[in-house]
CHARMM internal coordinates of N, CA and C (Angstrom, degrees):
IC EDIT
DIST 1 N 1 CA 1.4763
DIST 1 CA 1 C 1.5286
ANGL 1 N 1 CA 1 C 109.02
DIST 1 C 2 N 1.3143
ANGL 1 CA 1 C 2 N 115.22
DIHE 1 N 1 CA 1 C 2 N 135.82
DIST 2 N 2 CA 1.4622
ANGL 1 C 2 N 2 CA 119.89
DIHE 1 CA 1 C 2 N 2 CA 178.90
DIST 2 CA 2 C 1.5201
ANGL 2 N 2 CA 2 C 109.18
DIHE 1 C 2 N 2 CA 2 C -98.43
DIST 2 C 3 N 1.3167
ANGL 2 CA 2 C 3 N 116.62
DIHE 2 N 2 CA 2 C 3 N 122.59
DIST 3 N 3 CA 1.4696
ANGL 2 C 3 N 3 CA 121.22
DIHE 2 CA 2 C 3 N 3 CA -177.03
DIST 3 CA 3 C 1.5314
ANGL 3 N 3 CA 3 C 110.11
DIHE 2 C 3 N 3 CA 3 C -61.20
DIST 3 C 4 N 1.3199
ANGL 3 CA 3 C 4 N 116.80
DIHE 3 N 3 CA 3 C 4 N -40.94
DIST 4 N 4 CA 1.4609
ANGL 3 C 4 N 4 CA 120.30
DIHE 3 CA 3 C 4 N 4 CA -179.33
DIST 4 CA 4 C 1.5248
ANGL 4 N 4 CA 4 C 110.90
DIHE 3 C 4 N 4 CA 4 C -62.88
DIST 4 C 5 N 1.3112
ANGL 4 CA 4 C 5 N 116.20
DIHE 4 N 4 CA 4 C 5 N -42.74
DIST 5 N 5 CA 1.4617
ANGL 4 C 5 N 5 CA 120.38
DIHE 4 CA 4 C 5 N 5 CA 179.86
DIST 5 CA 5 C 1.5237
ANGL 5 N 5 CA 5 C 109.75
DIHE 4 C 5 N 5 CA 5 C -63.29
DIST 5 C 6 N 1.3194
ANGL 5 CA 5 C 6 N 115.49
DIHE 5 N 5 CA 5 C 6 N -39.49
DIST 6 N 6 CA 1.4622
ANGL 5 C 6 N 6 CA 119.96
DIHE 5 CA 5 C 6 N 6 CA -179.40
DIST 6 CA 6 C 1.5293
ANGL 6 N 6 CA 6 C 109.37
DIHE 5 C 6 N 6 CA 6 C -64.41
DIST 6 C 7 N 1.3239
ANGL 6 CA 6 C 7 N 115.90
DIHE 6 N 6 CA 6 C 7 N -41.96
DIST 7 N 7 CA 1.4610
ANGL 6 C 7 N 7 CA 120.36
DIHE 6 CA 6 C 7 N 7 CA -179.52
DIST 7 CA 7 C 1.5240
ANGL 7 N 7 CA 7 C 110.14
DIHE 6 C 7 N 7 CA 7 C -62.76
DIST 7 C 8 N 1.3200
ANGL 7 CA 7 C 8 N 115.46
DIHE 7 N 7 CA 7 C 8 N -43.47
DIST 8 N 8 CA 1.4629
ANGL 7 C 8 N 8 CA 120.29
DIHE 7 CA 7 C 8 N 8 CA 179.85
DIST 8 CA 8 C 1.5198
ANGL 8 N 8 CA 8 C 110.26
DIHE 7 C 8 N 8 CA 8 C -59.89
DIST 8 C 9 N 1.3350
ANGL 8 CA 8 C 9 N 115.61
DIHE 8 N 8 CA 8 C 9 N -42.97
DIST 9 N 9 CA 1.4653
ANGL 8 C 9 N 9 CA 119.97
DIHE 8 CA 8 C 9 N 9 CA -179.39
DIST 9 CA 9 C 1.5254
ANGL 9 N 9 CA 9 C 110.17
DIHE 8 C 9 N 9 CA 9 C -62.82
DIST 9 C 10 N 1.3315
ANGL 9 CA 9 C 10 N 117.01
DIHE 9 N 9 CA 9 C 10 N -41.02
DIST 10 N 10 CA 1.4640
ANGL 9 C 10 N 10 CA 120.03
DIHE 9 CA 9 C 10 N 10 CA -179.19
DIST 10 CA 10 C 1.5275
ANGL 10 N 10 CA 10 C 110.33
DIHE 9 C 10 N 10 CA 10 C -64.40
DIST 10 C 11 N 1.3281
ANGL 10 CA 10 C 11 N 116.10
DIHE 10 N 10 CA 10 C 11 N -35.58
DIST 11 N 11 CA 1.4592
ANGL 10 C 11 N 11 CA 120.11
DIHE 10 CA 10 C 11 N 11 CA 178.46
DIST 11 CA 11 C 1.5233
ANGL 11 N 11 CA 11 C 110.19
DIHE 10 C 11 N 11 CA 11 C -67.41
DIST 11 C 12 N 1.3166
ANGL 11 CA 11 C 12 N 116.01
DIHE 11 N 11 CA 11 C 12 N -29.81
DIST 12 N 12 CA 1.4592
ANGL 11 C 12 N 12 CA 120.37
DIHE 11 CA 11 C 12 N 12 CA 177.04
DIST 12 CA 12 C 1.5142
ANGL 12 N 12 CA 12 C 112.75
DIHE 11 C 12 N 12 CA 12 C 101.19
DIST 12 C 13 N 1.3234
ANGL 12 CA 12 C 13 N 116.75
DIHE 12 N 12 CA 12 C 13 N 13.07
DIST 13 N 13 CA 1.4597
ANGL 12 C 13 N 13 CA 120.24
DIHE 12 CA 12 C 13 N 13 CA 179.12
DIST 13 CA 13 C 1.5258
ANGL 13 N 13 CA 13 C 109.19
DIHE 12 C 13 N 13 CA 13 C -92.57
DIST 13 C 14 N 1.3267
ANGL 13 CA 13 C 14 N 118.90
DIHE 13 N 13 CA 13 C 14 N 111.93
DIST 14 N 14 CA 1.4601
ANGL 13 C 14 N 14 CA 121.72
DIHE 13 CA 13 C 14 N 14 CA -176.45
DIST 14 CA 14 C 1.5267
ANGL 14 N 14 CA 14 C 111.81
DIHE 13 C 14 N 14 CA 14 C -65.45
DIST 14 C 15 N 1.3259
ANGL 14 CA 14 C 15 N 115.79
DIHE 14 N 14 CA 14 C 15 N 135.34
DIST 15 N 15 CA 1.4575
ANGL 14 C 15 N 15 CA 120.77
DIHE 14 CA 14 C 15 N 15 CA 178.21
DIST 15 CA 15 C 1.5247
ANGL 15 N 15 CA 15 C 109.34
DIHE 14 C 15 N 15 CA 15 C -118.36
DIST 15 C 16 N 1.3213
ANGL 15 CA 15 C 16 N 118.86
DIHE 15 N 15 CA 15 C 16 N 128.80
DIST 16 N 16 CA 1.4599
ANGL 15 C 16 N 16 CA 122.12
DIHE 15 CA 15 C 16 N 16 CA 179.04
DIST 16 CA 16 C 1.5221
ANGL 16 N 16 CA 16 C 110.99
DIHE 15 C 16 N 16 CA 16 C -61.20
DIST 16 C 17 N 1.3350
ANGL 16 CA 16 C 17 N 116.80
DIHE 16 N 16 CA 16 C 17 N 135.87
DIST 17 N 17 CA 1.4546
ANGL 16 C 17 N 17 CA 120.92
DIHE 16 CA 16 C 17 N 17 CA 178.87
DIST 17 CA 17 C 1.5112
ANGL 17 N 17 CA 17 C 112.47
DIHE 16 C 17 N 17 CA 17 C 89.95
DIST 17 C 18 N 1.3340
ANGL 17 CA 17 C 18 N 117.56
DIHE 17 N 17 CA 17 C 18 N -1.05
DIST 18 N 18 CA 1.4623
ANGL 17 C 18 N 18 CA 120.29
DIHE 17 CA 17 C 18 N 18 CA 179.46
DIST 18 CA 18 C 1.5173
ANGL 18 N 18 CA 18 C 110.20
DIHE 17 C 18 N 18 CA 18 C -112.66
DIST 18 C 19 N 1.3223
ANGL 18 CA 18 C 19 N 115.71
DIHE 18 N 18 CA 18 C 19 N 143.11
DIST 19 N 19 CA 1.4633
ANGL 18 C 19 N 19 CA 120.55
DIHE 18 CA 18 C 19 N 19 CA 175.22
DIST 19 CA 19 C 1.5178
ANGL 19 N 19 CA 19 C 108.24
DIHE 18 C 19 N 19 CA 19 C -103.72
DIST 19 C 20 N 1.3209
ANGL 19 CA 19 C 20 N 116.51
DIHE 19 N 19 CA 19 C 20 N 128.08
DIST 20 N 20 CA 1.4595
ANGL 19 C 20 N 20 CA 120.17
DIHE 19 CA 19 C 20 N 20 CA -177.87
DIST 20 CA 20 C 1.5189
ANGL 20 N 20 CA 20 C 110.08
DIHE 19 C 20 N 20 CA 20 C -100.65
DIST 20 C 21 N 1.3312
ANGL 20 CA 20 C 21 N 116.19
DIHE 20 N 20 CA 20 C 21 N 127.29
DIST 21 N 21 CA 1.4552
ANGL 20 C 21 N 21 CA 120.24
DIHE 20 CA 20 C 21 N 21 CA 175.31
DIST 21 CA 21 C 1.5226
ANGL 21 N 21 CA 21 C 108.80
DIHE 20 C 21 N 21 CA 21 C -113.48
DIST 21 C 22 N 1.3191
ANGL 21 CA 21 C 22 N 116.12
DIHE 21 N 21 CA 21 C 22 N 166.11
DIST 22 N 22 CA 1.4587
ANGL 21 C 22 N 22 CA 121.72
DIHE 21 CA 21 C 22 N 22 CA -175.67
DIST 22 CA 22 C 1.5196
ANGL 22 N 22 CA 22 C 110.55
DIHE 21 C 22 N 22 CA 22 C -55.50
DIST 22 C 23 N 1.3230
ANGL 22 CA 22 C 23 N 116.80
DIHE 22 N 22 CA 22 C 23 N 130.47
DIST 23 N 23 CA 1.4519
ANGL 22 C 23 N 23 CA 121.49
DIHE 22 CA 22 C 23 N 23 CA 177.36
DIST 23 CA 23 C 1.5204
ANGL 23 N 23 CA 23 C 112.93
DIHE 22 C 23 N 23 CA 23 C 88.80
DIST 23 C 24 N 1.3193
ANGL 23 CA 23 C 24 N 116.89
DIHE 23 N 23 CA 23 C 24 N -10.47
DIST 24 N 24 CA 1.4602
ANGL 23 C 24 N 24 CA 119.56
DIHE 23 CA 23 C 24 N 24 CA 179.57
DIST 24 CA 24 C 1.5173
ANGL 24 N 24 CA 24 C 112.43
DIHE 23 C 24 N 24 CA 24 C 67.55
DIST 24 C 25 N 1.3492
ANGL 24 CA 24 C 25 N 117.10
DIHE 24 N 24 CA 24 C 25 N 22.15
DIST 25 N 25 CA 1.4614
ANGL 24 C 25 N 25 CA 119.38
DIHE 24 CA 24 C 25 N 25 CA -178.03
DIST 25 CA 25 C 1.5239
ANGL 25 N 25 CA 25 C 110.97
DIHE 24 C 25 N 25 CA 25 C -78.92
DIST 25 C 26 N 1.3243
ANGL 25 CA 25 C 26 N 116.54
DIHE 25 N 25 CA 25 C 26 N -22.91
DIST 26 N 26 CA 1.4633
ANGL 25 C 26 N 26 CA 119.50
DIHE 25 CA 25 C 26 N 26 CA -173.10
DIST 26 CA 26 C 1.5242
ANGL 26 N 26 CA 26 C 110.53
DIHE 25 C 26 N 26 CA 26 C -119.96
DIST 26 C 27 N 1.3330
ANGL 26 CA 26 C 27 N 116.34
DIHE 26 N 26 CA 26 C 27 N 129.55
DIST 27 N 27 CA 1.4594
ANGL 26 C 27 N 27 CA 120.13
DIHE 26 CA 26 C 27 N 27 CA 175.86
DIST 27 CA 27 C 1.5192
ANGL 27 N 27 CA 27 C 109.29
DIHE 26 C 27 N 27 CA 27 C -130.59
DIST 27 C 28 N 1.3378
ANGL 27 CA 27 C 28 N 117.23
DIHE 27 N 27 CA 27 C 28 N 124.38
DIST 28 N 28 CA 1.4633
ANGL 27 C 28 N 28 CA 120.30
DIHE 27 CA 27 C 28 N 28 CA -179.20
DIST 28 CA 28 C 1.5201
ANGL 28 N 28 CA 28 C 109.20
DIHE 27 C 28 N 28 CA 28 C -127.60
DIST 28 C 29 N 1.3093
ANGL 28 CA 28 C 29 N 116.57
DIHE 28 N 28 CA 28 C 29 N 133.86
DIST 29 N 29 CA 1.4630
ANGL 28 C 29 N 29 CA 120.58
DIHE 28 CA 28 C 29 N 29 CA 178.84
DIST 29 CA 29 C 1.5255
ANGL 29 N 29 CA 29 C 109.36
DIHE 28 C 29 N 29 CA 29 C -84.37
END
COOR INIT
IC SEED 1 N 1 CA 1 C
IC BUILD
């Protein structure tokens, strides 16, 4: 898990190649 990706997900900014799950706890490239 990438901490930066998780932070981005929590902020709500969609990142290509990432899957967002509820709570932003999980980030997958």
